[in-house]
GUGUDREN-225235 format. One record per residue: residue in three letters; x negated, y, z negated of N, C-alpha, C in turn. Coordinates in Angstrom, 3 decimals, decimal comma. Each point is the difference from the previous one (the first is absolute). Layout:
N
[ALA [X Y Z] [X Y Z] [X Y Z]]
...
END
This chain:
183
[MET [-12,903 -18,950 10,491] [0,187 1,281 -0,443] [1,498 0,016 -0,749]]
[LYS [0,902 -0,749 0,718] [1,542 0,000 -0,085] [-0,119 -0,890 -1,531]]
[THR [-0,768 -0,758 -0,485] [-0,042 -0,735 -1,134] [-0,654 0,861 -1,004]]
[HIS [-0,992 0,904 0,431] [-0,634 0,777 -0,936] [1,440 0,990 -0,662]]
[LEU [0,391 0,354 0,908] [1,045 1,003 -0,165] [1,226 -0,315 -0,916]]
[THR [0,090 -1,232 0,463] [1,141 -0,547 -0,958] [-0,257 -0,471 -1,104]]
[LEU [-1,599 -0,626 -0,453] [-0,172 0,075 -1,372] [-0,245 1,179 -0,882]]
[ALA [-0,260 0,931 1,211] [-0,242 1,798 -1,421] [1,652 -0,008 0,029]]
[MET [0,928 0,162 1,067] [1,213 0,180 -0,514] [0,556 -0,881 -1,349]]
[VAL [-0,107 -1,398 0,084] [0,352 -0,877 -1,100] [-0,406 0,615 -1,316]]
[ALA [-1,621 -0,234 -0,067] [-0,761 0,812 -0,985] [0,917 1,412 -0,406]]
[LEU [0,141 0,859 0,669] [0,367 1,372 -0,710] [1,555 -0,197 -0,200]]
[LEU [0,778 -1,147 0,424] [1,227 0,061 -0,697] [-0,004 -1,088 -1,094]]
[ALA [-1,003 -0,688 -0,084] [0,147 -1,096 -1,074] [-0,414 0,275 -1,424]]
[GLY [-0,502 1,591 -0,231] [-0,716 0,054 -1,297] [-0,877 1,156 0,000]]
[ALA [-0,754 0,248 1,096] [-0,971 1,053 -0,136] [0,245 1,471 0,457]]
[PRO [1,390 0,191 0,077] [0,313 1,401 0,568] [-0,751 1,209 -0,831]]
[ALA [0,012 -0,192 -1,271] [-0,493 1,408 -0,680] [-1,480 0,053 -0,182]]
[ALA [-0,760 -1,440 0,479] [-1,310 0,328 0,090] [-0,431 0,063 1,487]]
[PHE [0,854 0,042 1,242] [-0,367 0,103 0,958] [0,533 1,470 0,407]]
[ALA [1,007 0,829 -0,683] [0,582 1,186 -0,050] [-1,163 0,770 -0,434]]
[GLN [-0,346 -0,265 -1,245] [-0,868 0,841 -0,342] [-1,629 0,041 0,949]]
[SER [-0,300 -1,292 0,490] [-1,405 -0,281 0,863] [0,235 1,048 1,308]]
[THR [1,182 0,193 -0,056] [0,170 0,510 1,590] [0,512 1,660 -0,020]]
[ALA [0,358 0,254 -1,386] [0,410 1,342 0,099] [-0,982 0,887 0,058]]
[PRO [0,232 0,904 1,294] [-1,197 1,308 0,148] [-0,077 0,837 -1,131]]
[ALA [-0,804 0,913 -0,096] [-0,107 1,098 -0,883] [0,921 0,847 -0,305]]
[ASP [0,818 0,581 1,450] [1,095 0,650 0,030] [1,394 -0,381 -0,378]]
[ILE [0,121 -1,617 -0,569] [1,115 -0,365 -0,388] [-0,178 -0,683 -1,330]]
[PRO [1,019 0,358 -1,111] [-0,141 -0,331 -1,308] [-0,201 -1,685 0,174]]
[VAL [-0,767 -0,957 -1,253] [-0,027 -1,173 0,144] [1,512 -0,490 -0,724]]
[VAL [0,407 -1,248 0,408] [1,321 -0,413 -0,436] [0,323 0,247 -1,430]]
[ASP [-1,179 -0,243 -0,795] [0,735 -0,421 -1,608] [-0,202 1,112 -0,611]]
[GLU [-0,349 1,352 0,822] [0,292 1,192 -0,793] [1,117 0,157 -0,700]]
[THR [0,503 0,691 -1,455] [0,824 0,126 -0,594] [0,839 1,362 0,547]]
[ARG [-0,904 0,536 0,942] [0,523 1,845 0,300] [-0,436 0,225 1,119]]
[ILE [1,022 0,752 0,804] [-0,768 0,390 1,570] [0,821 1,283 0,209]]
[ASP [-1,131 1,223 0,340] [0,362 1,189 -0,391] [1,027 0,368 1,059]]
[THR [0,552 1,010 -0,041] [1,322 0,633 1,211] [-1,016 0,199 1,427]]
[GLU [-1,338 0,570 -0,313] [-0,686 0,221 1,505] [-0,333 -1,214 0,765]]
[THR [-0,762 -0,927 -0,862] [-0,058 -1,235 0,493] [0,909 -0,640 0,809]]
[PHE [1,206 0,160 -0,828] [1,384 -0,961 0,318] [0,235 0,627 1,572]]
[SER [0,281 1,592 -0,363] [0,302 0,443 1,168] [-0,820 0,008 1,320]]
[ARG [-0,966 -0,235 -0,439] [-1,418 0,137 1,137] [0,235 -1,740 0,598]]
[THR [0,235 -0,822 -0,671] [-0,011 -1,400 0,425] [1,324 -0,477 0,690]]
[VAL [0,786 0,545 -0,319] [1,625 -0,758 0,417] [0,165 0,394 1,677]]
[PRO [-0,312 1,500 0,351] [0,211 -0,166 1,572] [-0,999 -0,891 0,930]]
[SER [-1,343 -0,139 -0,658] [-0,793 -0,605 0,899] [0,281 -1,474 0,019]]
[ALA [0,435 -0,253 -1,030] [0,594 -1,895 -0,396] [1,166 0,017 1,037]]
[ASN [0,906 1,045 -0,239] [1,350 -0,297 0,809] [-0,601 0,166 1,739]]
[ARG [-0,723 0,902 0,250] [0,003 0,308 1,212] [-1,002 -1,317 0,517]]
[PHE [-0,907 -0,805 -0,550] [-0,691 -0,985 0,363] [0,915 -1,257 0,029]]
[GLU [1,346 -0,281 -0,789] [0,662 -0,900 0,170] [0,809 -0,005 1,509]]
[ILE [0,318 1,414 0,183] [1,071 0,382 1,336] [-1,369 -0,513 1,336]]
[GLU [-1,052 0,775 -0,284] [-0,528 -0,217 0,969] [-0,480 -1,399 0,613]]
[SER [-0,330 -0,859 -1,373] [-0,578 -1,212 0,208] [1,207 -0,830 0,900]]
[SER [1,324 0,451 -0,612] [1,174 -0,901 0,564] [0,442 0,202 1,309]]
[LYS [-0,472 1,367 0,182] [0,258 0,548 1,614] [-0,786 -0,936 0,833]]
[LEU [-1,375 -0,161 -0,465] [-0,768 -0,890 0,736] [0,508 -1,629 0,085]]
[ALA [0,335 -0,385 -1,110] [0,515 -1,424 -0,052] [1,081 -0,149 1,064]]
[GLU [0,910 0,974 0,084] [1,227 -0,153 0,912] [-0,663 -0,279 1,488]]
[GLN [-1,052 0,882 0,054] [-0,584 -0,012 1,696] [-1,033 -1,281 0,245]]
[LYS [-0,309 -0,707 -1,103] [-1,101 -1,157 0,163] [1,105 -1,204 -0,251]]
[ASN [-1,049 -1,099 1,016] [0,869 -1,187 0,228] [-0,239 -1,069 -1,424]]
[VAL [1,029 0,385 -1,218] [0,280 -0,749 -0,921] [1,325 -0,383 -0,122]]
[ALA [0,001 -1,059 -1,152] [1,171 -0,669 -0,109] [1,487 0,962 -0,393]]
[ALA [1,011 -0,794 0,217] [1,101 1,014 0,030] [0,422 0,485 -1,374]]
[ASP [-0,276 -1,144 -1,056] [0,145 0,753 -1,589] [-0,901 0,879 -0,241]]
[VAL [-1,049 0,033 0,734] [-0,992 1,195 -0,271] [0,326 1,273 0,454]]
[LYS [0,574 -0,255 1,318] [0,289 1,271 0,778] [1,415 0,534 -1,063]]
[ASP [0,794 -0,901 -0,342] [1,532 0,562 -0,836] [-0,748 0,511 -1,387]]
[PHE [-1,214 -0,552 -0,514] [-0,455 0,559 -1,184] [-0,661 1,538 0,270]]
[ALA [-0,479 -0,059 1,316] [-0,717 1,331 0,343] [0,989 1,186 0,348]]
[ALA [1,250 -0,392 0,529] [1,203 0,924 0,090] [0,745 0,446 -1,334]]
[LEU [0,019 -1,198 -0,979] [0,550 0,361 -1,303] [-1,177 1,010 -0,595]]
[MET [-1,092 -0,073 0,098] [-1,096 1,031 -0,419] [0,013 1,640 0,575]]
[ILE [0,367 -0,440 1,154] [0,214 1,562 0,690] [1,138 0,801 -0,506]]
[ARG [0,941 -0,565 -0,322] [1,282 0,457 -0,375] [-0,091 0,313 -1,370]]
[ASP [-0,469 -0,801 -0,688] [-0,433 0,090 -1,876] [-0,473 1,092 -0,203]]
[HIS [-1,221 0,003 0,589] [-1,101 0,920 -0,010] [0,506 1,497 0,417]]
[THR [0,437 0,040 1,034] [0,454 1,215 0,511] [1,005 0,598 -0,842]]
[LYS [0,891 -1,032 -0,593] [0,960 0,941 -0,915] [-0,696 0,209 -0,993]]
[ALA [-1,320 -0,810 -0,674] [-0,506 0,573 -1,315] [-0,993 1,111 0,203]]
[GLY [0,008 0,448 1,023] [-0,865 1,431 0,773] [0,844 0,660 -0,548]]
[GLU [1,450 -0,216 0,597] [1,098 1,094 0,014] [0,169 0,281 -1,824]]
[ASP [0,022 -1,063 -0,507] [0,333 -0,073 -1,628] [-1,062 0,831 -0,574]]
[PHE [-1,334 -0,020 0,493] [-0,909 0,245 -0,615] [-0,173 1,977 0,104]]
[LYS [0,400 0,078 1,450] [0,051 1,531 0,312] [1,210 0,658 -0,958]]
[ALA [1,006 -0,746 -0,310] [1,120 0,713 -0,886] [-0,566 -0,051 -1,226]]
[ALA [-0,372 -0,991 -0,624] [-0,817 -0,285 -1,090] [-1,009 1,365 -0,180]]
[LEU [-0,918 0,250 0,456] [-1,040 1,104 0,189] [0,949 1,294 -0,046]]
[GLU [0,603 0,097 0,863] [0,753 1,473 -0,255] [0,574 0,397 -1,288]]
[GLN [0,477 -1,147 -0,740] [0,652 0,008 -1,447] [-1,210 0,054 -0,778]]
[SER [-1,061 -0,127 0,026] [-1,035 -0,315 -0,767] [-0,821 1,228 -0,610]]
[GLN [-0,474 -0,229 -1,045] [-0,675 1,464 -0,755] [-1,255 -0,485 0,327]]
[THR [-0,957 -0,678 1,027] [-1,256 -0,286 -0,005] [-0,173 1,159 0,696]]
[THR [-1,815 0,557 0,173] [-0,174 0,909 0,627] [-0,998 -0,821 0,721]]
[ALA [0,106 -1,236 0,433] [-1,185 -0,428 0,962] [0,379 0,364 1,047]]
[SER [-1,383 0,329 1,105] [0,783 0,400 1,355] [-0,109 -0,980 0,792]]
[VAL [1,104 -0,660 0,208] [0,261 -1,179 0,811] [1,544 0,298 0,561]]
[THR [-0,181 -0,282 1,080] [1,514 -0,253 0,791] [0,338 -1,693 -0,015]]
[ALA [1,314 -0,047 0,288] [0,402 -1,093 0,253] [-0,237 -1,013 1,130]]
[SER [-1,029 0,616 1,108] [-0,308 -0,728 1,003] [-1,754 -0,228 -0,526]]
[GLY [-0,034 1,087 -0,669] [-1,560 -0,158 -0,752] [-1,199 0,303 1,295]]
[PRO [-1,007 -0,180 -0,469] [-1,389 0,190 0,530] [-0,174 -1,301 0,983]]
[ALA [-1,190 0,006 0,591] [-0,109 -1,016 0,659] [-0,116 -1,583 -0,684]]
[LEU [-0,047 -0,923 0,663] [0,083 -1,068 -1,104] [-1,367 0,076 -0,649]]
[LEU [0,094 -0,525 -1,645] [-0,907 -0,365 -0,773] [-1,128 -0,907 0,786]]
[PRO [-1,272 0,184 -0,309] [-0,953 -1,158 0,561] [0,269 -1,367 -0,159]]
[LYS [0,343 -0,496 -0,893] [0,539 -1,131 -0,148] [1,225 -0,835 0,821]]
[ASP [0,900 1,177 0,245] [1,162 -0,634 0,915] [-0,567 0,404 1,325]]
[GLN [-0,587 1,059 0,335] [-0,595 0,073 1,564] [-0,617 -1,345 0,433]]
[ALA [-0,974 -0,550 -1,147] [-0,695 -1,156 0,531] [0,735 -1,550 0,156]]
[MET [0,970 0,227 -0,880] [0,786 -1,228 0,382] [0,892 0,064 1,161]]
[LEU [0,641 1,301 0,501] [0,475 0,267 1,331] [-0,906 -0,197 0,720]]
[ASP [-1,220 0,454 0,179] [-1,253 -0,177 1,052] [-0,019 -1,600 0,336]]
[GLN [-0,077 -0,814 -1,417] [-0,464 -1,380 0,462] [1,173 -0,692 0,839]]
[LEU [1,254 0,670 -0,411] [1,285 -0,831 0,865] [-0,048 0,443 1,021]]
[LYS [-0,202 1,313 0,762] [-0,373 0,112 1,047] [-0,850 -0,699 1,130]]
[LYS [-0,917 -0,550 -0,542] [-1,042 -0,679 0,671] [0,642 -1,537 0,466]]
[LEU [1,033 -0,828 -0,892] [0,494 -1,118 0,255] [1,321 -0,044 0,689]]
[ASP [0,288 -1,387 0,179] [1,057 -0,354 0,792] [0,534 -1,316 -0,479]]
[GLY [1,166 -0,257 0,094] [0,302 -1,664 0,073] [-0,065 -0,627 -1,382]]
[ASP [-0,418 -0,934 -0,397] [-0,095 -0,740 -0,973] [-1,076 0,524 -1,260]]
[GLU [-1,124 0,656 0,666] [-0,991 0,742 -0,763] [0,855 1,338 -0,507]]
[PHE [0,752 0,745 0,639] [0,658 1,080 -0,521] [0,903 -0,765 -0,826]]
[GLN [0,783 -0,406 0,161] [1,045 -0,630 -0,642] [-0,451 -0,258 -1,675]]
[ALA [-1,203 -0,979 -0,047] [-0,584 -0,247 -0,969] [-0,200 1,187 -0,921]]
[LYS [-0,778 1,047 0,788] [-0,641 1,176 -0,689] [1,327 0,777 -0,565]]
[TYR [0,795 0,173 0,896] [1,197 0,773 -0,403] [0,714 -0,252 -1,004]]
[ILE [0,350 -1,409 -0,160] [0,295 -0,414 -1,578] [-0,815 -0,102 -1,041]]
[LEU [-1,469 -0,216 0,252] [-0,730 0,382 -0,914] [-0,148 1,213 -0,476]]
[LEU [0,160 1,146 0,849] [-0,040 1,212 -0,394] [1,248 0,700 -0,647]]
[GLN [1,090 -0,511 0,356] [1,373 0,395 -0,619] [-0,098 -0,497 -1,208]]
[THR [-0,523 -1,275 -0,775] [0,024 -0,765 -0,750] [-1,144 1,173 -1,046]]
[GLU [-1,032 0,387 0,530] [-0,767 0,688 -0,774] [0,555 1,534 -0,366]]
[ALA [0,816 0,612 1,127] [0,271 1,231 0,056] [1,366 0,061 -1,317]]
[HIS [0,827 -1,037 0,206] [1,230 0,285 -0,992] [-0,452 -0,537 -1,376]]
[LYS [-1,065 -0,725 -0,220] [-0,542 -0,393 -1,241] [-0,431 1,518 -0,636]]
[GLN [-0,728 0,682 0,883] [-0,459 1,404 -0,506] [1,123 1,050 -0,236]]
[ALA [0,908 -0,225 0,747] [1,185 0,961 0,307] [0,792 -0,411 -1,458]]
[LEU [0,027 -1,395 -0,336] [0,638 -0,174 -1,060] [-0,411 0,527 -1,407]]
[ALA [-1,332 -0,098 -0,160] [-0,461 0,258 -1,284] [0,057 1,343 0,125]]
[LEU [-0,205 0,860 1,084] [0,184 1,583 0,344] [1,186 0,568 -0,972]]
[PHE [1,082 -1,049 0,978] [1,291 0,481 -0,279] [0,486 -0,285 -1,417]]
[SER [-0,233 -1,085 -0,516] [0,155 -0,628 -1,313] [-0,748 1,226 -1,239]]
[THR [-1,042 -0,218 0,379] [-1,034 0,944 -1,134] [0,886 1,467 -0,092]]
[TYR [0,337 0,842 1,163] [0,130 1,272 -0,035] [1,684 -0,207 -0,550]]
[ALA [0,568 -0,845 0,537] [1,688 -0,125 -0,717] [-0,080 -0,046 -1,560]]
[GLN [-1,203 -0,364 -0,682] [0,163 -0,132 -1,402] [-0,671 1,148 -0,723]]
[SER [-1,471 0,314 0,873] [-0,346 1,128 -0,753] [-0,147 1,503 0,619]]
[GLY [0,745 0,067 1,453] [-0,251 1,241 0,425] [0,539 1,120 -0,560]]
[GLU [-0,724 0,945 0,372] [0,330 1,507 -0,653] [0,982 0,772 0,620]]
[ASP [0,423 -0,073 1,431] [1,041 0,664 0,580] [1,199 -0,789 -0,234]]
[PRO [1,468 0,281 -0,297] [1,010 -0,489 -0,081] [0,435 -0,611 1,654]]
[ALA [-0,135 0,934 0,485] [0,324 -0,126 1,521] [-0,426 -1,162 0,598]]
[LEU [-1,291 0,353 0,103] [-1,015 -1,358 0,637] [0,152 -1,206 -0,693]]
[LYS [0,165 -0,137 -1,611] [0,348 -0,898 -0,769] [1,166 -0,587 0,442]]
[GLU [0,958 0,551 0,185] [1,326 -0,678 0,542] [-0,226 -0,618 1,314]]
[PHE [-0,555 0,556 0,916] [-0,160 -0,667 1,562] [-0,839 -0,861 -0,603]]
[ALA [-1,208 -0,047 -0,597] [-0,794 -1,372 -0,201] [1,450 -1,460 -0,257]]
[LYS [0,549 0,373 -1,103] [0,853 -0,822 -0,690] [1,003 -0,403 1,253]]
[LYS [0,541 0,770 0,691] [0,905 -0,266 0,845] [-0,957 -0,764 1,064]]
[THR [-0,834 0,143 0,480] [-0,817 -0,466 1,051] [-0,455 -1,859 -0,313]]
[LEU [-0,064 0,293 -1,359] [-0,785 -1,597 -0,411] [1,062 -1,185 0,516]]
[ALA [1,085 0,104 -0,405] [0,800 -1,094 0,229] [-0,317 -0,366 1,948]]
[THR [-0,182 0,784 0,972] [0,049 -0,224 1,336] [-1,449 -0,252 0,317]]
[LEU [-1,166 0,350 -0,695] [-1,281 -0,602 0,100] [-0,070 -1,599 -0,905]]
[ARG [0,796 -0,148 -1,041] [0,028 -1,652 -0,293] [0,819 -0,792 1,143]]
[MET [0,913 0,791 0,670] [0,721 -1,041 0,955] [-1,307 -0,087 1,233]]
[HIS [-0,675 0,949 0,094] [-0,932 -0,281 1,440] [-1,324 -0,965 -0,781]]
[GLU [0,135 0,194 -1,071] [-1,228 -1,302 -0,276] [0,792 -1,200 -0,111]]
[LYS [1,038 -0,249 -0,346] [0,421 -1,168 0,506] [0,101 -0,484 1,452]]
[HIS [0,292 0,559 0,824] [-0,016 0,025 1,337] [-1,173 -0,518 0,265]]
[ILE [-1,297 0,696 -0,163] [-1,119 -0,177 0,253] [-0,835 -1,939 -0,505]]
[LYS [0,782 0,292 -1,054] [-0,334 -1,267 -0,640] [0,639 -1,262 0,669]]
[ASP [1,065 0,216 0,785] [0,685 -0,696 0,818] [-0,573 -0,159 1,243]]
[LEU [-0,673 0,989 0,576] [-0,632 0,291 0,971] [-1,701 -0,956 0,125]]
[VAL [-0,279 0,069 -1,159] [-1,477 -0,909 -0,347] [0,294 -1,141 -0,274]]
[ALA [1,285 -0,490 -0,338] [0,341 -1,488 -0,062] [0,410 -0,616 1,473]]
[ALA [1,012 0,603 0,687] [0,148 -0,182 1,432] [-1,207 -0,152 0,855]]
[HIS [-1,093 0,979 -0,127] [-1,157 -0,103 0,735] [-1,097 -0,266 -0,586]]
[SER [-0,188 -1,067 -0,956] [-1,058 -0,382 -0,358] [-0,465 -1,487 0,175]]
END
């Protein structure tokens, strides 16, 4: 099973990201190659994705995983907690009428399903799945934030998306390092 997960992660990082992201994007999250994302979708997706990052990383801190994976999890908790605060501030300045709060509703079905998968695992299986799901989640987040930063309707949320992109790109680099270290 570890070999299959390793091959899947390598394939994901080696050139299939767009196709992979499109095939796994649920109906309530825009496909990554869309050139426009409406404010309501962005405002509904961000809190759930952010909460998934925090909750899955809290699990990683409790599980039997490598030290570098625990360090990455701590980084995710810190950075995504700050992103949640920044999103709340942007929402307060935004012109959107979307009925969304910074903490958001319950996790979107895709994020809840990924979190549920992780809760059942431990050790090497958890670690491999955590890295894989972090890879998927950050590819989706980069697509969402990049698209909204370029074509978003709300100036405050658009600025939030632009500012958050650098952190998401840094996370993606860390994830690639984890894949290399644990494959």
